C-alpha distance (Angstrom), angle and dihedral (degrees) to the residues before:
residue distance angle dihedral
M1 . . .
F2 3.70 . .
T3 3.82 115.3 .
P4 3.77 114.2 -176.4
V5 3.85 124.8 -144.0
I6 3.76 112.6 -135.0
S7 3.73 119.1 -149.7
P8 3.84 117.7 -141.5
Q9 3.78 87.5 -114.3
A10 3.72 95.8 52.0
A11 3.86 91.1 44.8
G12 3.90 88.3 54.2
A13 3.76 91.3 50.4
L14 3.73 94.8 47.9
A15 3.67 91.6 46.7
M16 3.88 86.8 57.6
A17 3.76 94.4 49.6
G18 3.87 101.8 31.5
L19 3.79 128.9 -144.2
T20 3.95 95.6 -84.9
E21 3.82 92.2 53.6
T22 3.81 94.0 41.8
L23 3.89 89.3 51.5
A24 3.76 93.4 47.8
R25 3.82 92.2 48.5
F26 3.85 90.6 47.3
I27 3.74 93.1 49.8
G28 3.97 91.6 48.3
T29 3.76 101.3 40.8
T30 3.84 107.4 36.3
H31 3.82 109.8 108.2
S32 3.80 118.5 -133.4
G33 3.94 84.9 -122.3
D34 3.88 87.4 61.4
I35 3.86 91.0 66.5
P36 3.84 107.8 85.5
P37 3.84 114.0 -114.6
E38 3.84 90.3 -125.7
A39 3.77 88.1 55.1
M40 3.77 89.2 53.0
E41 3.87 90.5 52.5
K42 3.70 91.4 51.2
A43 3.78 90.1 49.5
K44 3.84 90.7 55.3
K45 3.87 90.4 55.0
A46 3.80 91.3 48.6
I47 3.96 90.0 47.8
A48 3.83 89.9 51.0
D49 3.61 91.3 46.8
T50 3.72 93.4 50.1
F51 3.83 97.0 47.1
A52 3.81 84.2 52.5
V53 3.77 93.6 56.6
I54 3.79 92.7 44.4
L55 3.84 89.6 56.3
A56 3.78 89.6 48.3
G57 3.83 90.4 49.3
A58 3.83 88.8 57.6
G59 3.81 89.3 63.4
S60 3.92 93.4 47.0
E61 3.74 132.7 103.7
V62 3.81 87.6 -107.2
A63 3.75 90.9 64.7
T64 3.75 95.9 66.5
P65 3.81 100.8 65.3
L66 3.76 91.6 33.9
L67 3.82 93.1 55.5
R68 3.79 88.2 47.6
Y69 3.80 88.2 53.0
L70 3.82 88.0 49.9
G71 3.79 89.6 56.2
Q72 3.75 91.5 50.4
A73 3.82 96.2 44.6
G74 3.85 89.0 73.7
E75 3.78 94.5 -154.6
S76 3.81 109.3 133.6
G77 3.82 122.3 -163.2
S78 3.80 144.7 134.2
A79 3.71 100.4 -102.1
P80 3.73 108.5 121.7
I81 3.88 126.2 -117.6
L82 3.90 102.9 -148.1
G83 3.74 117.6 -129.1
T84 3.76 93.7 22.4
A85 3.77 135.4 68.7
R86 3.79 94.5 -117.4
T87 3.79 135.1 102.0
A88 3.79 133.2 -162.9
A89 3.82 145.2 178.6
P90 3.91 108.8 -63.4
E91 3.74 98.7 -105.7
I92 3.88 92.3 48.7
A93 3.86 89.3 46.9
A94 3.74 89.4 52.2
L95 3.73 89.8 52.2
V96 3.74 96.9 48.8
N97 3.80 98.0 41.5
G98 3.73 91.1 46.0
T99 3.72 92.9 51.6
F100 3.75 89.8 46.2
G101 3.78 89.0 55.9
H102 3.87 96.1 58.2
A103 3.94 94.9 31.5
L104 3.82 93.4 101.2
D105 3.83 96.0 32.6
F106 3.87 85.0 -125.5
D107 3.83 94.5 123.5
D108 3.76 127.9 110.2
V109 3.79 129.0 -81.1
L110 3.81 131.6 -134.7
S111 3.76 102.9 -164.8
M112 3.82 96.8 -163.7
M113 3.79 92.4 63.7
P114 3.23 89.8 26.8
A115 3.77 97.1 -134.1
H116 3.88 147.5 97.7
P117 3.83 101.9 -102.6
S118 3.80 103.4 158.4
A119 3.83 94.0 78.2
V120 3.68 92.4 49.7
I121 3.76 92.4 51.2
L122 3.85 98.3 45.0
A123 3.85 94.3 45.1
A124 3.90 89.1 53.2
L125 3.84 93.2 45.1
C126 3.82 96.2 44.4
A127 3.86 89.8 51.2
S128 3.88 88.0 57.4
T129 3.76 99.6 60.0
D130 3.83 90.3 99.6
S131 3.78 93.0 60.4
A132 3.87 102.1 33.2
Q133 3.82 128.5 43.4
L134 3.84 96.4 -119.5
S135 3.83 117.6 -160.6
G136 3.83 122.8 -176.1
A137 3.71 89.5 -110.9
R138 3.86 91.2 54.2
L139 3.75 92.2 45.7
L140 3.82 90.1 53.6
E141 3.80 91.6 48.2
A142 3.68 95.0 48.2
Y143 3.83 92.0 43.8
A144 3.97 90.8 51.7
L145 3.82 91.1 50.3
G146 3.82 92.9 46.8
I147 3.81 91.9 52.1
E148 3.79 91.8 47.3
A149 3.78 93.8 50.0
G150 3.82 96.5 46.2
G151 3.87 92.0 41.9
K152 3.75 92.5 52.6
I153 3.72 93.6 47.1
G154 3.77 88.8 51.9
L155 3.81 89.4 49.7
G156 3.78 91.8 53.3
I157 3.75 97.7 44.4
T158 3.87 89.0 43.9
V159 3.72 131.7 -150.9
G160 3.68 88.8 -67.6
H161 3.90 87.9 84.4
Y162 3.91 86.2 60.3
H163 3.93 91.8 46.7
R164 3.84 87.8 54.3
G165 3.80 88.2 67.3
F166 3.83 100.6 -99.7
H167 3.74 120.4 136.4
G168 3.78 103.1 -131.9
T169 3.83 93.9 -157.2
G170 3.80 87.3 72.2
T171 3.84 101.9 26.6
L172 3.82 96.6 45.1
G173 3.81 101.0 16.0
I174 3.85 88.5 70.7
F175 3.83 89.9 63.9
S176 3.84 91.9 48.7
A177 3.88 90.1 53.6
L178 3.87 90.5 43.1
A179 3.80 92.0 53.2
A180 3.87 90.3 48.8
L181 3.84 92.5 50.8
A182 3.75 91.2 45.1
R183 3.82 88.4 57.0
L184 3.84 92.7 43.1
H185 3.85 94.0 51.5
R186 3.93 92.8 36.6
L187 3.75 91.9 -128.9
E188 3.74 117.1 -167.6
V189 3.99 116.7 -105.9
E190 3.78 92.3 -105.4
T191 3.75 94.2 48.0
T192 3.71 91.2 50.0
R193 3.85 90.0 49.8
I194 3.86 87.5 54.2
A195 3.84 92.4 46.4
F196 3.83 89.2 55.8
G197 3.79 89.2 49.2
I198 3.82 90.9 54.1
A199 3.84 94.0 43.0
A200 3.87 92.6 50.8
S201 3.87 88.8 63.7
M202 3.83 87.9 51.7
A203 3.81 99.6 49.0
S204 3.76 111.7 118.0
G205 3.82 145.8 147.4
L206 3.85 132.3 126.4
Q207 3.84 127.1 -155.5
R208 3.82 88.6 -136.8
N209 3.85 85.7 82.8
F210 3.76 95.4 56.9
G211 3.80 111.3 124.3
T212 3.89 90.3 34.7
M213 3.78 138.2 82.9
A214 3.69 91.1 -99.4
K215 3.80 91.2 72.7
P216 3.72 97.3 67.6
L217 3.87 89.4 39.3
H218 3.92 85.0 66.6
T219 3.84 85.6 68.2
G220 3.68 96.3 49.0
W221 3.83 93.7 43.1
A222 3.74 89.5 52.3
A223 3.86 91.3 51.6
R224 3.77 92.8 47.0
S225 3.83 92.0 45.6
A226 3.76 94.5 47.5
L227 3.96 87.7 53.0
A228 3.92 90.5 47.4
A229 3.89 92.5 47.9
T230 3.91 90.1 49.3
R231 3.78 93.9 48.7
L232 3.85 93.7 42.7
A233 3.71 91.3 51.8
A234 3.81 92.9 47.7
C235 3.83 89.3 51.9
G236 3.79 90.9 56.0
F237 3.86 102.8 -97.4
T238 3.76 112.4 152.2
A239 3.76 134.4 -130.2
A240 3.87 138.3 153.4
P241 3.94 108.9 -63.9
D242 3.72 91.6 -151.6
V243 3.80 101.1 45.4
L244 3.76 98.8 136.0
E245 3.86 101.5 55.8
A246 3.77 102.9 20.6
K247 3.86 127.0 106.3
A248 3.83 108.4 -84.1
G249 3.92 86.9 12.5
F250 3.88 128.7 121.4
F251 3.80 99.7 -71.3
A252 3.77 92.3 47.0
A253 3.74 94.5 49.1
Y254 3.75 104.1 35.3
G255 3.81 100.8 29.1
V256 3.81 136.9 73.4
A257 3.79 134.7 -124.7
E258 3.81 91.0 -79.1
S259 3.79 96.1 51.6
D260 3.81 112.4 116.0
P261 3.85 125.2 179.7
H262 3.79 88.8 -161.3
V263 3.77 91.0 66.9
S264 3.80 87.4 55.3
A265 3.70 95.1 49.7
A266 3.76 96.8 42.4
S267 3.75 94.7 54.3
L268 3.75 101.7 50.1
G269 3.80 106.1 134.7
R270 3.78 91.0 -9.3
P271 2.92 91.1 126.4
W272 3.86 112.1 -8.8
V273 3.76 113.9 -113.8
L274 3.86 91.2 -130.2
L275 3.88 89.3 62.7
D276 3.84 99.7 35.6
P277 2.99 125.1 54.5
G278 3.89 83.8 -5.4
I279 3.82 129.1 -159.0
A280 3.80 122.9 -75.7
L281 3.82 115.4 -136.4
K282 3.71 111.0 -151.9
K283 3.87 121.6 -118.1
F284 3.88 92.0 -175.7
P285 3.88 124.3 51.9
C286 3.80 97.0 -129.0
C287 3.95 144.7 69.3
Y288 3.72 108.8 -34.9
A289 3.71 91.2 -135.9
S290 3.86 87.8 72.9
H291 3.67 98.4 50.9
R292 3.86 99.8 91.7
G293 3.91 91.9 50.5
M294 3.81 88.7 47.2
D295 3.84 92.8 49.6
G296 3.86 87.8 47.9
V297 3.90 91.6 55.3
L298 3.68 91.5 49.2
E299 3.75 92.7 51.6
L300 3.93 91.9 49.9
K301 3.81 86.1 47.7
R302 3.80 91.3 54.8
R303 3.86 91.9 46.1
H304 3.81 98.4 48.0
R305 3.85 106.9 20.0
F306 3.71 91.1 -144.8
A307 3.79 127.7 169.9
A308 3.81 122.2 -130.0
E309 3.75 93.0 -106.8
D310 3.82 89.9 56.1
V311 3.80 91.1 64.8
E312 3.79 115.9 105.6
R313 3.82 94.0 173.5
L314 3.86 138.8 -7.1
A315 3.70 118.8 -169.6
C316 3.89 131.3 177.0
R317 3.77 120.4 -162.0
M318 3.83 113.4 -157.4
P319 3.92 129.4 -170.0
P320 3.72 115.4 -104.0
G321 3.71 112.0 -70.7
G322 3.76 91.5 19.0
M323 3.85 93.4 113.3
R324 3.85 92.4 48.2
V325 3.75 96.3 113.5
L326 3.74 99.2 21.8
T327 3.85 92.9 95.4
Y328 3.83 107.6 152.1
P329 3.82 109.9 75.2
R330 3.80 88.7 167.1
P331 3.78 104.1 30.3
K332 3.87 120.9 -168.6
T333 3.83 100.4 -166.5
G334 3.80 136.7 36.3
L335 3.76 94.0 -107.7
E336 3.82 89.8 55.8
G337 3.78 88.7 46.2
K338 3.71 88.0 64.2
F339 3.75 89.2 65.2
S340 3.83 97.3 43.0
L341 3.73 118.9 94.5
E342 3.78 91.8 -176.0
Y343 3.82 89.7 57.6
A344 3.74 93.8 45.3
L345 3.79 90.4 51.9
A346 3.86 89.5 47.2
A347 3.87 94.3 49.1
G348 3.89 91.2 49.1
A349 3.86 91.0 49.5
L350 3.76 90.4 48.5
D351 3.77 103.0 40.1
G352 3.79 105.1 22.0
R353 3.83 91.1 -136.0
Y354 3.80 144.2 51.3
T355 3.77 124.7 -127.2
L356 3.82 137.3 160.4
R357 3.76 88.1 -88.7
T358 3.87 92.5 56.8
F359 3.78 88.2 79.7
T360 3.79 102.0 50.0
D361 3.81 126.3 113.7
E362 3.76 88.8 -107.8
A363 3.66 96.9 52.9
V364 3.76 95.5 46.0
Q365 3.85 91.1 50.3
R366 3.84 97.1 54.5
P367 3.86 113.6 133.4
A368 3.93 86.0 -134.7
I369 3.90 88.5 58.8
A370 3.80 91.9 50.4
A371 3.73 92.2 50.2
L372 3.93 91.9 47.6
L373 3.77 94.8 46.4
E374 3.93 88.7 66.5
R375 3.79 87.7 65.9
I376 3.83 98.3 47.0
R377 3.71 129.6 87.1
A378 3.85 129.0 -177.4
T379 3.91 118.6 -168.3
E380 3.65 139.3 161.2
D381 3.93 114.7 -116.2
A382 3.75 124.3 -167.3
A383 3.91 86.1 -146.4
C384 3.79 87.1 69.9
R385 3.84 91.6 61.9
G386 3.73 92.1 85.3
D387 3.90 121.6 -166.6
D388 3.87 97.2 -64.9
P389 3.85 109.0 141.1
L390 3.91 90.0 -156.9
F391 3.82 92.4 52.3
E392 3.75 95.0 119.2
K393 3.76 91.0 50.2
R394 3.73 98.4 54.7
S395 3.83 127.7 86.5
P396 3.83 123.5 -101.0
G397 3.88 89.2 -103.7
S398 3.70 97.7 53.3
R399 3.87 108.6 32.2
G400 3.84 121.4 102.3
F401 3.69 119.4 -26.9
V402 3.73 142.1 -71.7
E403 3.84 131.9 -127.8
V404 3.79 128.0 -163.8
D405 3.82 120.0 -161.7
L406 3.73 121.3 -159.7
V407 3.82 125.4 -165.6
L408 3.91 116.7 -178.0
R409 3.78 125.4 -161.6
N410 3.82 91.0 -114.5
G411 3.79 88.4 64.2
V412 3.77 99.0 -100.1
R413 3.85 115.2 145.2
D414 3.74 129.0 -173.8
T415 3.74 139.7 159.8
V416 3.85 129.7 -158.9
R417 3.76 127.5 -165.5
I418 3.77 122.2 -149.0
D419 3.84 120.3 -167.2
K420 3.69 102.1 170.9
P421 3.90 125.9 20.4
P422 3.81 122.9 -127.3
G423 3.76 108.6 -85.1
H424 3.73 93.2 35.5
P425 3.83 112.7 130.9
A426 3.82 86.7 -106.5
R427 3.80 89.4 55.0
E428 3.75 97.5 32.4
L429 3.91 121.5 -172.4
T430 3.69 112.8 -110.9
W431 3.83 123.5 -133.6
D432 3.78 88.3 -102.2
D433 3.80 88.6 54.5
I434 3.78 91.2 50.5
R435 3.89 89.2 46.6
A436 3.69 91.4 56.0
K437 3.77 91.5 46.0
F438 3.74 94.4 47.9
A439 3.92 91.9 51.2
D440 3.78 92.3 49.3
C441 3.73 93.5 48.7
A442 3.84 93.4 45.1
S443 3.78 90.1 52.1
H444 3.84 88.0 54.9
A445 3.88 87.8 61.0
C446 3.92 90.8 43.5
L447 3.77 91.4 -115.6
P448 3.74 109.1 161.7
P449 3.79 111.6 -105.1
E450 3.74 96.4 -123.0
R451 3.90 91.9 53.2
A452 3.69 88.9 48.9
R453 3.91 92.9 51.5
E454 3.72 91.5 47.2
A455 3.84 94.5 49.2
L456 3.87 90.1 50.3
E457 3.75 93.2 48.5
R458 3.81 90.0 54.0
I459 3.74 90.5 50.6
V460 3.79 91.0 52.5
Q461 3.84 84.2 58.2
L462 3.74 94.7 35.2
E463 3.74 97.5 141.5
C464 3.88 88.1 62.0
V465 3.82 94.3 51.8
E466 3.87 108.0 107.0
D467 3.83 99.0 -167.2
V468 3.65 120.6 28.1
N469 3.84 88.2 -164.1
E470 3.74 87.3 76.6
L471 3.93 91.9 52.5
L472 3.73 89.6 50.9
A473 3.78 92.5 50.2
L474 3.84 89.2 57.5
M475 3.83 88.4 59.8
Q476 3.76 95.9 51.9
L477 3.81 124.6 87.9
H478 3.83 117.4 -119.4
């Protein structure tokens, strides 16, 4: 994890400007050529991955009440709802697409926030295509600046913000989306500062709602709120221009003793978040904190080719804090299953793979799962902390290491250690991996395969796309 060293001179300069102004100037003055090409390539992968999970969300159980709400909202418009044939007013479209993007907990992770910012950013940007000519190059540029802004706010406020019970996707993702929108609409510095002020009063999201439909709503609400804050500021609405760093401002109210807005300001573009620490693209559609244990079970399954009835005992040892949000040891629904390490281990041992259908009510409620859960234990173990000096600053899904122990009824015993989950920047998904994920997610929304393939190939060459509306049209049903 990147930890900037701030010189006394830099600290003094930043104290004069403040984080809100520094961010606004960074968003407005950074040239596209200042963003490293390798960062842009990683941005394309993240964008492809995010469009995939938005499509999958359109076919999820979350979509039914959400689209019912869309019908009741009564706000017509031309902004597309991906994975459907419907359109809506921009703020409603941002809400729906953003919620779709996190509905299956299959979207990417930025550990320094920690949060899932990409769905918030893209939902907000794609709702703005009616008011701004959006090329693929401008989408990439706005996305990169949005990730950078939100990531560095997360770095400064520290993981202590998350430990207080806030869901960073909502509370910090709103600033990622706001930064992207400010860049897209080329807002003046003072207007951007005011937009941050408005957005700070809208930032929300609590971990108590993990395992329910309200969790992905945090994503959609952040996208909608970022769009509203941007528009209100552009229309002359007022707010505090120093809301992030000021007394009674965001860092003071949402942070901890270690939170420091100077750290956020000093690290902008040094290095770029897309390069360090990088974004993790998920291989499994559930809480990221489970992924190392799940990867361990699959490795043991490959080694020993056991059946579920062969298992005498299966145990997963997590680092301290690793079980923090995995709060459903005996889940009753698919949504609860996404936050159950015990269920994830059982499903891997039974099925030998994880798909979108692993986390449905029907899959969770299988009798074979109930029987296997009696032989599974998941615990935190201080020995899994390792010797990482930054352990306390890391998110639950990336700190320490995980070990999975298997005991079979024939006497076979084995243990596997997993340091980084698949999709982590150190185990990056390839374009072939992303193509497979995109196809699977698009089929979940009943998008014809040929349209899905064409959409993805345009994303691969996103910098050459002249009008993003044409790309979005490919990801709608007709």
